[in-house]
C-alpha positions, -999 to +999 in steps of 0.1 A: +043-235-355+056-266-371+094-280-373+113-275-400+119-312-424+150-320-441+134-303-473+134-268-460+162-242-467+181-238-431+194-201-442+182-175-465+203-142-470+208-134-431+186-154-416+183-190-399+154-205-401+136-217-368+105-235-378+076-233-404+044-207-397+026-220-424+016-217-462+001-200-488-004-197-530+028-185-532+046-205-511+057-212-474+064-191-448+094-196-419+100-181-388+137-169-388+159-150-373+192-129-381+228-130-363+216-099-343+185-115-329+161-099-353+129-125-356+111-122-388+086-139-412+101-152-438+082-163-476+102-185-500+088-185-531+073-220-548+101-235-571+074-239-601+067-196-603+104-189-594+109-205-632+082-184-644+099-150-659+066-133-657+062-141-620+097-129-617+088-098-630+059-089-613+072-102-582+101-079-586+081-048-588+058-058-560+091-060-541+102-028-548+071-009-541+063-025-507+093-013-496+079+022-497+050+009-470+051+024-439+028+034-413+024+018-371-004-010-384+017-027-412+045-054-409+069-036-429+095-056-458+127-057-442+144-075-469+144-099-498+163-115-530+144-112-560+173-131-581+179-164-563+171-197-572+141-195-546+129-156-541+120-148-505+107-116-487+110-111-450+092-093-430+090-079-396+072-110-372+049-098-358+046-110-319+010-116-312-016-141-325-041-135-359-071-118-360-088-151-368-074-173-335-088-146-308-117-146-320-120-183-325-108-191-289-122-159-272-147-154-290-158-115-307-143-085-296-158-062-276-178-029-294-151-008-282-122-030-300-140-029-331-140+005-336-102+007-327-095-020-350-112+000-377-093+025-372-061+008-376-068-013-405-079+018-422-049+035-413-028+002-427-051+004-458-044+039-461-007+033-463-010+003-485-026+022-509-011+050-505+020+033-520+003+022-549-007-015-539-037-034-535-039-057-507-066-085-525-065-107-496-076-088-462-085-117-436-084-123-398-054-146-401-038-120-425-044-096-394-021-096-361-032-083-327-005-068-308-011-044-275-003-014-298-026-021-323-035-046-353-007-053-381-015-058-417+008-085-429+010-103-465+006-071-486+025-068-519+021-100-531-012-105-542-004-085-577+026-108-579+007-137-585-023-125-604-029-127-640-035-144-666-002-165-674-007-181-642-046-192-636-030-231-644-013-232-614-037-234-588-036-205-574-061-182-557-059-151-550-080-139-524-103-158-497-140-169-509-157-152-478-138-121-479-136-110-518-151-081-535-179-089-557-157-073-584-129-096-573-150-126-571-164-116-608-126-117-621-130-082-630-097-055-620-097-049-584-087-019-568-086-002-534-120-002-531-115-044-530-101-044-500-125-020-484-151-046-492-128-069-471-127-048-444-160-047-442-164-084-438-131-085-413-155-062-390-185-082-391-165-112-382-146-093-354-183-082-338-201-111-340-181-145-349-203-147-378-196-142-415-217-117-433-221-138-463-223-174-448-200-200-450-197-233-467-187-241-507-162-215-522-186-212-551-221-207-522-202-183-509-185-162-542-228-162-553-236-148-518-208-124-522-221-111-557-257-110-559-268-112-519-272-088-491-250-098-458-265-108-432-257-078-403-280-086-376-256-097-353-232-065-360-239-040-330-260-014-347-240+013-334-209-004-362-237-015-386-234+013-404-200+012-411-200-022-419-225-020-445-209+011-462-180-011-473-200-039-486-223-019-508-217-039-542-204-008-561-169+001-558-175+033-562-199+040-532-175+025-509-160+051-483-122+051-488-096+039-460-091+077-451-130+084-450-132+057-425-104+065-407-112+103-396-147+088-391-137+065-360-116+096-350-143+118-351-160+091-327-131+093-302-122+057-303-084+052-313-055+023-304-046+030-269-013+010-260-018-023-241-058-010-234-078-014-266-084-049-261-101-067-233-073-083-205-077-115-217-065-110-252-036-088-237-025-118-219-024-141-250-005-115-269+024-115-237+021-153-239+025-152-276+054-131-277+073-149-247+065-182-268+083-168-297+114-146-280+122-180-257+130-203-294+165-206-297+181-203-331+192-234-344+229-241-346+240-248-380+233-281-396+206-287-369+170-292-365+150-268-344+129-289-317+091-288-321+078-264-305+037-259-293+015-239-311-002-209-288-022-222-261-056-206-253-084-207-231-120-195-240-125-168-215-156-145-211-153-110-225-170-091-196-177-055-217-207-056-237-199-071-272-229-073-296-266-064-304-292-071-279-321-093-288-347-079-312-322-055-329-329-056-367-304-054-396-304-022-412-327-016-442-321-004-475-292-001-494-268+021-474-245+052-484-212+064-483-225+095-467-247+079-443-219+061-428-202+096-428-233+114-411-237+091-387-201+097-383-202+130-377-232+127-354-223+101-330-188+117-328-205+145-303-213+125-277-177+130-264-163+092-265-126+093-256-095+075-259-116+045-271-128+036-237-165+036-238-187+016-212-225+008-224-253+010-199-286-015-205-318+008-208-356-006-204-361-010-241-333-030-249-312-008-270-277+007-255-263+041-247-232+050-252-219+067-218-185+085-219-156+066-202-124+084-187-098+091-212-071+060-215-094+038-197-081+005-214-097-029-213-130-029-223-134-062-194-147-051-162-120-063-132-131-069-097-124-030-087-146-020-115-180-033-095-186+000-072-203-014-044-195-051-054-229-046-081-225-062-114-235-051-144-252-074-171-232-077-203-267-085-223-303-089-213-329-107-233-365-098-222-386-119-245-385-151-230-419-170-218-430-155-184-434-189-167-394-201-177-367-199-156-346-228-170-318-228-193-291-245-205-256-238-227-247-256-260-221-248-280-224-212-283-261-213-280-279-203-251-309-225-253-343-218-232-364-252-235-396-234-233-422-242-257-412-233-284-380-232-278-354-202-284-319-200-292-295-167-284-260-160-285-240-165-261-221-139-267-246-110-270-279-125-260-294-118-300-321-144-305-306-169-337-338-188-335-372-199-322-387-236-326-418-223-337-420-234-373-388-252-371-405-287-362-437-301-344-432-283-307-459-301-285-482-270-273-475-286-237-445-294-220-420-315-234-392-332-221-360-315-235-320-327-224-296-300-236-262-306-225-228-289-240-225-320-265-260-324-273-298-311-275-323-337-278-365-335-277-395-353-280-419-345-312-454-344-311-455-384-322-428-387-294-401-393-318-362-388-302-354-357-319-315-342-323-314-304-329-287-283-340-284-257-313-269-232-338-299-230-359-327-250-337-331-269-366-336-312-361-305-331-373-322-366-371-350-383-358-356-419-341-393-429-344-407-442-313-409-481-321-447-496-319-434-518-287-431-485-269-462-469-253-439-437-249-411-424-239-408-410-200-377-387-201-341-383-208-316-390-187-281-383-205-269-380-241-236-371-258-224-370-291-228-410-298-262-418-277-290-408-265-308-423-227-340-427-219-364-440-203-393-455-213-424-484-208-433-507-228-419-545-243-390-554-220-369-563-251-361-543-287-382-572-307-408-579-285-443-570-290-462-545-265-472-566-237-507-538-234-519-518-204-514-529-171-484-554-184-458-531-197-422-528-180-403-495-174-376-497-198-340-481-197-330-470-236-296-466-255-303-446-288-275-448-314-272-413-330-248-423-360-268-453-368-302-438-357-309-470-337-318-485-307-286-500-290-303-521-264-331-521-239-330-533-207-359-537-184-355-520-148-367-536-119-403-533-103-432-515-124-429-485-106-428-454-133-398-434-134-406-394-119-371-378-118-344-397-132-308-373-136-278-387-152-245-382-163-220-401-182-181-405-174-156-433-190-181-456-204-205-455-173-242-441-175-245-431-136-278-416-126-305-412-095-343-423-099-365-403-074-389-430-079-374-461-064-347-433-045-315-453-062-285-448-072-272-466-100-243-477-127-245-489-156-225-497-189-230-481-216-218-506-240-248-529-231-266-517-201-255-544-176-259-526-137-224-528-123-236-511-091-266-495-073-268-475-041-297-465-019-301-430-017-318-404+004-357-385-008-345-358-032-312-369-046-301-347-076-277-350-104-250-369-095-212-358-106-183-378-113-147-371-112-113-391-107-133-422-103-156-411-074-194-407-079-209-375-057-244-377-054-264-353-027-298-349-011-302-350+029-261-354+027-235-353+008-220-387-001-192-403-020-189-436-041-162-455-055-173-455-094-155-490-100-173-507-068-199-485-055-184-485-026-195-453+003-160-432+008-176-406+029-204-388+036-204-350+048-230-324+057-261-332+070-298-314+062-314-292+083-344-273+082-332-249+050-335-281+031-313-305+010-283-299-010-279-289-046-268-311-072-224-314-064-199-292-086-163-308-084-137-283-096-093-291-092-101-313-064-127-294-044-165-302-047-193-277-038-226-276-028-252-249-017-282-260+006-311-231+012-287-211+037-250-212+022-224-223+000-204-250+008-169-257-002-155-296+005-126-318+001-131-346-028-109-364-015-128-371+024-153-345+027-141-321+052-149-286+049-132-260+033-152-228+038-189-220+039-205-186+030-238-174+039-260-160+012-285-132+021-319-142+017-304-175+014-299-196-017-331-216-037-313-250-040-306-248-077-277-257-091-244-237-087-219-231-116-182-232-107-156-219-133-115-219-128-117-186-102-158-182-091-188-199-074-222-187-089-251-189-066-292-178-068-305-160-039-339-175-029-349-137-028-358-127-067-343-090-057-314-100-046-307-122-080-268-139-084-239-137-063-207-147-075-182-158-053-141-166-051-137-201-049-109-201-030-121-183-001-156-178-007-154-142-008-185-127-023-170-105-050-202-092-066-238-096-067-262-088-092-295-075-088-325-058-115-354-039-114-366-058-143-380-083-129-414-074-113-431-111-109-419-134-074-429-162-097-400-186-106-363-192-094-332-177-107-316-206-128-281-204-140-257-222-168-221-216-175-216-195-210-179-202-212-176-164-220-201-151-197-225-164-166-260-168-178-291-163-155-328-168-162-358-159-142-395-158-157-384-152-194-356-127-184-322-135-193-288-122-186-253-124-195-234-119-163-194-114-162-171-139-148-150-131-120 
């Protein structure tokens, strides 16, 4: 919400304005409150529209009709002034975030929540259409979420601003990605158009993607009119409903009443306080508290600017989306098909909107009855019997020789050959590197971080890859004075850092075999050019080098020389280096301190290289994993246990032995948990309470029949991603 500006009204009718909520084609929307404390959303008509007599007539009629709309899933009209200098209307302010904000910040909704959403929105449309209105702009930003169900807003005004007389005002009725084909072609739009928009909304809610793509408005409208929707990311059980809503022929779409009744027969409904994941319910409560705490400004005063809602990306730990290999619905669906599916599936006895799903060997999901009113689809600690956690999703078609996994953006990357991208929320394969560009047949260097995905093609050209699509976005051809690139060190959205062999200077010729130097290069992503090149001491080839970027510093270790080095990213100048022990891992930088591990865990001042402390000593259990720091606590594992140290002085806070030992791979540390893999493949993954080290759950799977490979982990934001021998699992956070 934005503060009021000098030109904004302060009082309209019985309502005093508090702040700006937004703007649309009709005008501006304000948060307001009555003298009795009622909070409303006031929509004020634009001055140019207010002067149009035809608009006034339409607006007056639509307001009168909108007063008749009632129902649990709409925000009712409570007041209006159609005759004043600035016409306005007031609706009940819904104390909840929009569906758009929730999906953007928390990811797609779990399947059970989408079913409940479908039923609630269908009921809302049934009420709106029953009053003789057509919404014409149903989209996620016009759907607000509350603990007791969704609320549809902004109905009853679209028709008032439609019409040939107003086409010159620049008003666009509807949103391109959510328009029905008939609306996109300028034809008469009836209730069937809202059903089409409902289908798009449900697809977006279920997988976070638009079924007709994104891009320019003209492109989206063409797709809506001429192309079939991409529903590959929509869970299979929901696909028939969504496809039926998106039929091109309006007459063949189901009615809101048929949808609502079909969902009810499935046993899904909005259970107050329990139809959404607990993370979203918490966000709703915070949003409501923030609005209710706002003070109504005194007359003549301006309100204090208020920060907008603050969300934290979280993990949905209930199944939310299809598994890899799920195919989109074939052919043209029919209204009868959805109704038949609803009647048939309804016989499985799902109740109260609470349904659990289990993974079965063929990769499909089978619904199991859940307890009535069981509530949130997000499992809590008490819902893990025996401390065993279920997987949210599984992908089993990876290369059995690969256990490496990383996450970039919202995509899980399997750096096999060719690489594969999976949707982090569902495990669905979104792309494969085969056919994308020339991936070599052997192992090649790849580097995947939260901000970058780079690889080498067959000609050793450095290639940046879009993690969402697997397609290259730019290439830097290897210059002739470099014999080759040995390995990536680090990368962000500005530059890539690599080790190579060749001329010690950017402009010098290749000195030839036996005379080449090991060099460190920085490649500018935006300019697609080499920024700088520095030769390294000695001719010893680089074997393993791992680095990180922090505050204008490149920090890396080199196993070939057993050194920890810190360089200036602007010119490659060496700030300092320190001898380290064999087996050094990826260093970590936090609060001006560099942490490195090997046979010990050591802390250095980033600015000077001065050793601050050394802690823990290796045993026969092996060296330590790469350090991870969170809120002033450092976490490492050895071959036996996980250790938590005070990052300021190395003092041990807790230590936890792991059954079967740990395999030494990197930990994943989140706000609440520490995740570690077992050296015993059958023991899988352990989740520990970050504060105490107590084991919260253990994940095991019978799908792993090989003893080859080690478990590897990555932080997926919405889940913890675990991989072994080509099997990938999305695991719940704690």
